N, C-alpha and C positions, 0 to 999 in steps of 0.2 A: 369673351370666352366663358365657359362654364368653369366654376372653381369648386374645388372639393372643400366643404366645410370641416374644420378641425377644432377640437376643444380648445379653448383659450388656456394660456398658462395660469398657474396658480398665483393669486395676488401675493405681493411682498408679505413675508411673515406668516403666510398660510401653511399649515402642515403639508407634507408631500401627499401626492394623490395615492400613494401606496400604503399610507397609514390605515390602520384598521380600528374598529371600535368606535367610529364617529357615529353620531346620532343621524347625521344627514346622509350617511352612506347608502347608495341604492341597494335594492334587494339583489340577491344572488342571480335570479333569472335575468335581471336587466344588465348585470355586469357581464354575464355570458355574452350578451348581444354585442358588447363592445368588440369582440373578436371578429365580428362580421362587419364592423364599421359604424355601428349605431352610435349616434351623437344626440344627447338629449336636447330638446328644443331650447331650453335656457342657455345651454352651452353653445349650442350651434349659433345662436343669434346674439351672443354677449358682445355687444359693441357699445361704445360710449354715447353715440348720437342716435337717439330713437328715429329721428328723421330719415337717416340713412337706411335704417331697417325697414321703415315703412315705404319709402320711395327710393329704391336703390338707384344710383346714377347709371347712366349708359357707359359702356366701355369706350374709351377714347383711344384713337390711333396714337402712336408714339409721335413725339415731335420730329424724330428723325424722318418719319414717313413724309410728313408735310414739307421738311426742309429738302428732301430728296427731289420733290417736284418743284422746288423753288418758290414756295408759297411763303409770304411774310407772315409773321405771327399774328398780326392783327386781322387776318382774313381766315384764320384756321377754323373759327367757330362757324362762319358762314359756309365753308366748304364741308364741314362735318354735316350740316344740314342738307347741303346739296347731295352729298354722297348717300345720305340715309334714304333719299328718294331716287336718286339716279341709279343705284344698285338694283333695288327692286323693279324699277322700270325696265331696266336692261334685261334682267331675267325674264320678266313678263313678255318682253318683245320676242326673245327667243322662243318662249313657250307658244306665243301667239303664231309665229311663223310654222312651227311644228304642227299646230292644230288646223291651220287653214290652208296648208299647201294641199292642193288636189282634194279639197274637202268633199267635192261631189262624186268622188271615186271611192268605192265602186258605184257605178250608176245602177243602183238596185235598191230595193226595199229589204234591208238586212234585219234579221232576227225580229225582235218586238217593234221595230219600226212599222211593221204592218198594222200594228194598233194605234201607236201614238202619233205617227205623222198624220194618219187619217182623222183621228179623234181631235188633233190640234186644228186641222184645217176646218172642221166643222165648228169647233168651239169659238174660233175668232170670227166666224161668219154668222153664226146664229145663237151662240152663247151656251150651247149644250152639244154633246156628242150625238153622232147619227149612227143609224145601222147600215153599214156598208154592204153591197153585194160581195159574194165570194169571188175570188179571182179578178178582183178589180185592180190589182196592183200593176199588172202589165199594161192596162189601159192608162193608168196614171203616168207611168214612165214614158209611154209612147206619146201621149198628147194630154197633159192635164188640163188644158183649157176646154177640152171636149167632155170632161167628166163632170156630170151633174152632181150637185150636193144632195144626198137623200134627205127627205123630209121626216122620215120615221126616227124616233129617238133610239139611241143605242145603249144597251146595258153595259156599264163600265164599272171597274172595281177599284179605281184609284180617283182621289179628288182631282179637281181641275187645275191647279196652279201650274204644274208642269206642262200641261197641254197649252195653257195660255202662253207660257214662256216659248215653247217650240212654235206655236202658231204665229208668234210675233215675226219670227224669221221667215215663215211662209208668207205672211202678209207683205214683207218687204221684198222678198226675192222670188215668190212664186212657189207653186206646189211641186217642188223638185228636190232631189236629194240635198242639193246645196241650201235650199231654202229651209228645209226641216232640220238640217244640221247646224245652221248658222248660229242660233243662240246658245246651243250647248257648247260650241266652240268658243263664243264669247265668254260664257261663264266659266269655262275651263281655264281660259287665259287670265281672267280677272282673279279667280281663285288662287293662281300662282302669285300674282301680286299681292293679294291679301295675306297669303301665308308668309311671304317675305316680311311684311310689316307686322304680322303677328308674332313671328319668330323674333324679329328684332325687339319687339316689347317684351316678349316672354323671357328672353336670354339676356336683354340689355346689350345686344351685340348686333351691329349691322351685318357683319360677316356671317354669323351663324343664322340669322334670319334669311339672308340671301341664299345661304347653302340649303336651308330647308326648302325654299321655294325652288331652287334649281333641281333638287331631288324630285320634287313633285312634277316639275316640267318634263323630267325624263322617266317618269313611271309609266310603263306600258299600259297599265289598267286605265289610269287617269287619262291617258292620251286617247285610247280607243273610246272610252265613255264620252270624251269631249268632241268626238267626231262621229257620234252616233245619236239619233233622236230617241233616247230613252230617258226615263224620269230620274234615275239615280244620281245623275251628275247635277241635275237641278236641286235635288234634295241635299247632296253634299255641299253645294254652294251656300244655301240658306243656313245650314248647320254651322259651317265655317264662319259666315258672317255674324252669326249669333255668338259664337265663341270669341271672336275678336271684339265685339261690342261689350261683352262681359269682362274682358281683359281691360278694355279702356275704363269701364265703370270701376273696376277694382282699383286701378291707379289713381283715379280721381277721387274716390271715396277715401283712400288712405292718405292722399295729399291733404284733403280737407281735415282729416283727424290729426295729421301732423301739424297743420297751421294753428290748430286750437290748443296744442300742448304748450306749456310753459318753456322758456328758454332761459338758461342760467347765465351767469355773468360772463362766462367764456363763449357764449354764443351756441351753446349745444342744446338741443331739444331733449327734454327730460320727460319721462313717463309721469302720468298723473291718474290716479285711480278713478277719481270722481269724474274727470272729463272723459276718460276712456269708457266708463259705464254709462254715462248719461247723454253724451253728445248725440244729437240727431243729425244724420248725414245729409239730409235735405233732398232736393230735387235731383234725380238720377235719370236723365234722359237715355243714356246708353243702355240701361237695364230695360227700359220700355222698347227701345230699338231691338234689343235681343228678343224681347216677347213677340214683336212684329215678325221677326225673321223666323223664329220657331213656329209661329203660326203659319207662315208661308211654307215652311218645311213640312208641317203636318198637312197643309193643303196640297202638298205634292204626293206624299206618302205618309200613311198613318204612323209609321215609327218615328216621325217627328215629335209626337207627343210623348214617346218614351224618352227620347233624347232631352225634351224639356224637363222631365223629372230628374234626370242626372244633372243637368246644368242648373236647376233650382237648388239642389242640395249643395252643389259646388259653390255657388255664388253666396250662399249664407254662411258656409263654413269660412270662406274668405273674410266675411265680415267679423266672425268670431275671432279668427286669427289676428286680424288688424286691432281689434280691441285689446286682445291679450298683449300684443307688442306694445300698444300705447299705455299699458299699465293696469288693465282691468283685472280685479281679483276674480271675477266670475264672468269670464268672457262669453260663455254659451248662454248663460242666463240673461245677460245684457243684450246679446244678439237676439234672443227670443223676444225681449221686451221692445227693442228698438227697431229691429231690421227684418225680422222674419215676415211679419204681415205686410210692410211695404214691399218686400221682395216678391211675395206671392201676388199682391194686386198688380204690380208692374209687369209681371210676366204671364201668369196663368190666364187671368181674364183677358189680357191683351191678346194672347195667342188664340184664345177660343173665338173672340170677336173677329180677329183676322181670318181665321179658318172659316167662319160662317160667311164673312164678306166675299171670300173667294168663290162661293157658290153663287154670286149674284146673278151670273148669266142663266143658271138653272132656275133660281128663284123667280126671276123676272120673266121667264118664259111662260106662255099660256098653261092654264091648269084645266084645260078642256079636252085633253088627249092630244093636242098638237104642240106640246112643249116637251121639256125634258123627260127622261125616263122616270116613271112613277111620280111625276109632278102632280098628277091628278089623283093620287091614291087617297088622300084625306078627303077630298071632295066626293069620291065615289064610295069609300068603304069605312070612313071614320066619322060619319055624322051621329051626333048624339053621344059621342065618347065623353068620358069622364074628363078628359084633357081638352075638352072642346073650347076652353078659354085660351088655348094657345093658337097661334096663327096656323092656318092650313099648311102653309108652305113649311113650317117647322116640323109639323107632325108628319108631313109626307117625307121630308128630308131624313127624320129620325127612322122612319120605317125603311127607307132606302138603305140607310147606314147599317141597320140591322141585318138587312139581306146581304150587304156586302161583307160584313163581319162573318156571317155564317159561310160565305164562300171562302174567305181567306183561311179560317181555321180548319175547313174540311178539305183543303186543297192538298190531296195526297197522291194524286195520279203521278205515275213515274215519268221521268223525263231523261233523255240521253245525257244532258249536261247538268243535271241536279247534283249538288254537293253537300256534304255536311260542313257546318261551321267550323268543326275541329280541323278541317283541312285547308282552310282559307289562307292562313298566314304561311303556310309551306307550299301553297300553289298546288294543292292536290288535284283539282279538277277545274281548269279554266273553260271558258265557254266560246265555242266557235260561232261567230256571228254570220260568217259568209264563207263559203268554200266552192271553188270551181277547178276543173281540170281541163285547161286548154290544150288543144291538140298542137303538135309541132307547127310553127309557122302562124299561129293565130294568137291574138290577145296577149302579145309580148312573150310567147313561148318560142325559143329559138328553133328555126326550121331544122337545125342539126341536132336537136334534142332526141335522146333515145327514149321513146315513150312520152307519155303526157307529162305536163308541168302541174304545179300547184299554185293556187291563188287563194289566200285565206286572210280573213280578219279574225284574229284570235284575242279575246279579251283576257289578257294575261299580264299580271304585274311584271315589272322588270325583275327577273329572278334573284340577281345578286343584292338588289335593293331590299327585297322582301325577306330574303334569308338573313341579311345583316340586320333587318328590322327585328327579327326574332330575338337575336342577341341584344339589340338596343331595348327591347321591350323588357327583357330581364333586368338590364342595367337601370332602366327607369323605375321599375318596381323596387329594386334594391334601394335606389337613391330616395324614393319616396318613403319606404318602410323604414329604412335604418338611418338616413339622414335628414328626414323630415323636409325634403326639398318640395316646396309648394309647386315648382314648375313641373317636376315629375309627377306630382299628384294630378295636376291639371291635364297633362297629357294622357296619363293613364285613365282618368275619368272619361275624357272625350273619346278615347279609343274604345274603352269598354262600352260607352253608350251606343256605339255603332256595331259592335260585335256581340256582347254578352246576351242581349235579349233574344238573338236567334237560336240560342241553345235550348231556349224553352219551346221551340217549334221544330224539333229535329225529325218528326214524322211528316212535317209539311214539305211540299216541294219548294226548295229554296236553291238559290244559285250564287256562285262566287262573285259575280259582279256587284252584288249588294255591298261588298266590302269596299266599294270606292267611297263610301261615306266616311270611313276612318283612315283612308290613305294619307290625308294631310298630317295627321297625328303620328302616324308611323314614321313620315319624313321628319316631323319634329323630334321623335325619339332618336332616329338615327343621327340627326344634326347634334342633339345633346350628347350622344355617345362620342361623336367625333370631336366635339369641344373637350370632352374629358381626355380623349387620346392626345390632343395638343398640349394638354397640361395646364395646371392651375397657375394663377399669376404667381410670380416669384420662382418659377421653375428654373433649373439650371439650363444653360444653353444647350447642352447635350441632350437633356430631356426634351427640350422644345424641338430640337432638330429631328430626334427619333420619332416624336410624336407627329410632326409635320410630314415626315416620310410615310409613316403608316396611314395617316389620314388621307394623304394625297393619293397613295396607291388605292385605297378603298374607294374614293371618289372616282378616280380614273376608271377603275374596273367597272363601276356601275355605269358610267357613261358609255364605255365600250360595249357593255351587255345591252344597253338600250339600242345602240347603233346596230348591233348584230341582229337584234329581234325586230328592227324597223320594218322590214319588208312584210312580216305576218302581223304587224300592227295596222299596216296601211293598205293591205290587199294587193301587193305587188306580186307579179309572177315570178316564180322560182323554179328552176329545174327540180325535179322530184328528190334528188339526192340532197339538194341544199335545203329543201323543206324538211326532209326527215332529219337532217343534222341539227335542226332547231327543235326538234321534238325530244327534249332531254329526258322526259318521263313518259312511260307508257300511257299514263292517264291524260296526257295532253292530246292524244289523238282521238 
């Protein structure tokens, strides 16, 4: 459970907190913040054992719970380990069923699948994208085996990783809707499992971790993106994997720091300034793994590099906080001397090398005009350049990337479903991926229906989850700013990395479904808020009961809301009145 940090009582013999005139009294502006719940870092973390502060223990279920199931005390530890995996796996199983049921429906090329499904098919067969004829989609749906792969290279504006991923499903199951949606469904399911484990590590609670994963499992936007061959779900997966890797790295680094600190005669770990400021934290493979994942994220869409910058700052601030907790008098200076450079080397260069490696298919294609788009640019137009010492493939790739950048920043053409990032959290303008109006008696429309029916796939987050998420985000920001809760700061950073950069491109044509990148952190924020509703440890039975009722009602309402919108997430045919009943806002039509 989440717990609310409170200032510790004054030591025995100390003057009361209300006394005035003390030299160590905080300034007036800081005292005013106390009314909003502000707790100074030193007071919020004043515990006797530094190890507990560096590596907090996981929440343990009460003995009564194990006794209720008739388990003897000697197996409680084993069952805790089993539950820590069984819970997330069960949530992921439910998420997988939701994402794979009728995955090939609608049997159509919906929205931007018209680009990525075909690009993926070409990429896994020849290493680079092809230029497809117009109006080829109907032929692919009718008989994909009869569709020849074009030999001319295609101009594309996104790196190849996401297309390699989508193409893997096509390689296994064919050039069909099920084939090109298979891998996004797999990654969508695995992301739910990852979020359960990430939430468990973040909150030190298996229950809250599974709750966060369950909320992701029933989010409409995540579901639709998991059932559609677009790049953004792939980007979300690699970013979430990087976030999880950095969390593991944080725990391992803090545990190493705690192991190096002295222990007093009572067995309690004590701070030590010299150790805290000089200890090298050694080999950190999970930070390198995070660099690889962020390189793959950038190799899917370029905003992966922006997220790399956010996460890079986050991980070095974690190191500074760990050294401060261990007793460092100058934690930020110590971090800059000991941690900043290793952090940079293990993430940024690793991400860049991973990104370049993702272009291998394009790089290894012929440079005689029969390879990838602009693969022969340097050979044709850049002979005798001052950069001639660089490989031709690198100069050609750089030129290609500059062309793509110019496209992205200049993309201002209007679109029916474009939206401003200010509206994303409140679901101002979702995106319709697919819409048909079946006649009565056809395609699931009842023969007795008055007029046509509606069949739609709408990329729309579960409304009650997202609207609760707006309040949860405010709670997280309050918790981070006034209570210095690092968990809230981590959630806010990851959510901001997915949302804030888009405010710099408000004139560009952008869409709400880009928000799928930060949906996991919105679910973590709601789970954290629900943990606060349940009450901190030591709460009265009445407080716990009221909190459980409130939290339970909120979760059930979110689940009901997901079920209610399920037909327009999965393209089921509805009578027109039922479809209109689900259009809660005029901007959803």
